[in-house]
N, C-alpha and C positions, 0 to 999 in steps of 0.2 A: 609456424607454417609447416604443413606437411607436403612432401613431394613424393611422387613415385620415383623409383630408382632411375628410370630413363630421364625424367624431367629434372631431377636433382643434378645429374651429371651434366646436362645441357646448361644449367644455370650456375654450376659450381664456380666457374671462372669469375663471375660477377658477385658471388656471395662471399668469397674468401676475403678476410681482412688484408689490407695492404701489407702489414708486417709479415704475414705468412706468405703472400704471393711473391714478395721480393726478398724474403729472408732477412728482414731487419731484426737486429738484436737490440736488447736494451743495454745501455751503458750507464756507468755511474753519472757521467755528465755527457749529455748528448743533445741532439736536436729535438725541439718540442714536437711531440708525436702528432698532435692535432694540426699544427701548422704544416708539417710534412705531408700528412694525409690529404689536407685540403689542396695543397699545391699540386701534388701528383694527380689528384682527381681532376683538377682543372686542366693540367697538362695533357692528360689522356682524353679529355673531352673534345679534342680536335684542334683547339686553338691554344698554343702555348701562352701562359700568362706573360704580360708585357714586362713585368718587373723581374729583376734578377732574384734568384732564389736566395733568401736570407732568413734564417731561422734562429730563434732564441735558443741559447744553451740552458738546459734545465737538468735537474736531477732526474735520473731514470728516463732519459730521452733515448731516441734512436741513435745507434752507433753512427758517427758522422761519416766516416769514409765510405761505408756501404750506401748510405743515402746519396752521397755525392756521385758515386758510380752509377747508381740507378737513374738519377736525374740527368746525368750526362748522356746515358744511353737513350733515355726517352726523348731528349731534345734532338739527338741525331736521327732517331726514327721519325720524329715529327717533321724534321727538315727534309728527309727523303720523300715523305708523302706529299710535299707541296708541289 
């Protein structure tokens, strides 16, 4: 898709992959990337997922401590908006 410079900047926040937006790095053993991405997408959708965040540990997953920090922060922000 082609964007003009102005429209690309306006949409860049929504176009960036989550690992770039939140600074997730890849670890030898980390959280399953697809599971983390899906959970954060639902969390940012306005209604926090009812289940506790639990992700499978996989090879080349997201670094766990950074994901935990981000999810904690997003939950706090969601609670403040209620």
